C-alpha positions, 0 to 999 in steps of 0.5 A: 488479468494481463499486465499490458492491454497492448503488449509490444513485440520485443522484436519491434523495439530498437535494442542493441544486437546482443540484447536481441540475441539474448532475448531470443535465447531466453525465448522472451518475445513480449514486453509483458514477459520482461516486466512481469519478471524480476531483474534477477530472474531476467539476468539468470535467463538472459545472461545479461548484466544489470545495465543491459537489463535496465536498458531493456526495461526502460525501452519497453516502459518508454513505449507502454507508459508515455508519462505526459500523455497519461497525465493529461486526461487526469488533469482535464478530469480534475482528478489530480487537482481536486484531490478527492478523499476515499471513503472507508465504506462507512460514511456515518462513523469512520469517514467522519473521524477521518473528516471525509475519508482518506486523502490522496497521499501515503497513508499508514495503517498500523496495529497488532495482529488481529486488529483489522488492518487487512480487513480495512484494506480489503474494504478500501479496495471496494470503496475505491470502485464506488462513484464519486457521489458515494465517496469512491474514486471510480477506479480500481486497486493494486494490492501488493501482498507481501504476506500472502493474506489476500482473500478474494473470497472475503472480498466478494463477501464484503462486496455483497453487503457493500451493494446493499449499503450503496444501492445506487453504486454499480459494484459489478465484477469487483474482482476484475478491478483489484490487481493482486501482486504477490511479492516476498522481498524488497528487491521485488517490491522495488521492481514492481513500483518502478515498472509494473505499477506505473505501466498498469496505472497508465493503462487502467483507471487505478486510484488505490495502492495497498502494500500489506505490509512493507515491513515484511519485505525488510524482514525477508531481506534480513532473513536472506542475510542469515545468522540473525543479522539485522539490516543496518539502520542507514541501509533500511532508511535508504530502502524505505526512502527509495520506496516512498519516493516512488510511491509519492511520485505515483500518488501525485501523478495519478491522484491515488491513495496509497495505503501502507500496512505496518506492524508494531514493535515494543516501545522503548522504556522512556524513563531513562535519560536519552543519550543517543539520537535514536532514543529521542526519536523513539521517545517522540513517537511514544509520546505522540501515540500516548497522547493520541491514545490517552494512555501509555503506548506499549507498542509503536509502529515498526520501521522507525522514526525516519519512516514516520516523517515519510507518510502523510497520515498515520492511523492506529488500530487497536483492540482490547486484547491480543489475537490468539489462535482460533479466535473469532475476529468479530467477537470484540470491538476495535478502535481506530485512532488518528495519530496525525493527518491532513485536516484530521484531529489528532485526538479523534477516535472511534469504535468499529467492528468486523463482521461478515458484512465488513468493517463498520463504525460503532461510535465516534469520540473526540478525546 
């Protein structure tokens, strides 16, 4: 599906002569051709510098994404002000633990491999399409896939059972309402969030954004550094802050739920006396998770302490044993735990299973 419903001809946009000539040499004639390319690719094809590329993109976006006029219908419909919650697709158990579903804002779902993070995200893409009376947001989803995990076949499989679960909802052509963007590094993520996502959301009723996963984009940046180097903590925080700021603006503007899938890292040993601010940060996360899980947490969310203050809610998925190669993902029970979130009880958790029918709650507990 094309990015733009109305694709402007670049020749109709007032641009500097040297930019116009560069576009002709690069055989670029439509706005979508520019917005769908990364900034580095545009520099290579046009031989323009970063400042000219930014000017070009801003000129296109100003035409296809008039912010004030895009916001008005949302306010009139009450979407922004009422802040409905998004059902998980399981109203009896999962939604009850989440006190009605996921709120508008930035929601982190983290856990080890094989705990069901991507499966939950796929089901959310379908739940977003449900009518309001079924717990949906009556809109589509953008799925930013950084790990090449998205499977339309699995989406359609879950949708067959969602239709039975919600017979009053018209779930038709579900794949047309899920816009998948495959990216690999943080620079591309930044470009997508800055330009492609706002333009797409201004032209289509999209109410859910999934990033699966944001940590993978930082790993890609570290791979490009070579030599086993890690990104400096200050630079990593700056990059995350930039991404989260854009996501919060988008979420606030369109009344959208943003789900960030995150992985885990080993928890630090908290038995020693912390002597560095980072140690206190890790101990804080460790204690919070141990309280939510009623046991010592041997893994904590990746991305660090600063990231934990950027999200509005944090959900923790676990299973009794690690995922192994060739394992059947539906052969045991998982747990969903609330770490923190608006109008959610930190001690609440529930069991859930994953099958051909999707993600379904088994039992609810309050610790």
